[in-house]
Phi, psi and omega in degrees: 000141178237122182243142169253122181251111183247111180206143182277358177255109182301324181295318178297313178302315181299314180293320178293317179299316180298313178303310184297319181293332175286327180281329186232104183298133180080007180295142175247129179239115178260134190246141177226145180261354177204176184293320180300317178296321179296318179296322177297316178298316180299319179297325179276338185235076179296347181268006178300140181270337189197145170243120174262122190234118176292132181290328185242077176220166183304134178093347184289321183052049179066224184289342181299328180294321177298313179297324178300314178296310184299320181293319183281329186222071185294339182279344186271119176293136179240122177249127180268136174251135180199148172275345174272113187229030176293161178301323180296316181297312181300315180297317181295319178297317180291323179292334180283350176116005178291150176273344180188177185218131175238118177287144179277340183286151179295152177291132177268137179242000000 
């Protein structure tokens, strides 16, 4: 499996990549720090299985970044990562074309 992980926080990218590689043997995680880098990776790696996209990083311009990816690469599933997890945000992200949403905050029990 090949995932493109786009987030402007290197520590988060490193941790997520490490976790995913432990969960999925042979997984490749390509990292980008902004939307333009993510778009370049997607253009070079047409075999990517998934794009994990931070909602609040350079180049995103809110939901416009999701639409930009979906317009250019409609076949690529996009999962949004965000610390903003209100119901309104999740609904807007899904309406913009995301395939899913992963909150960055810890699960509350």
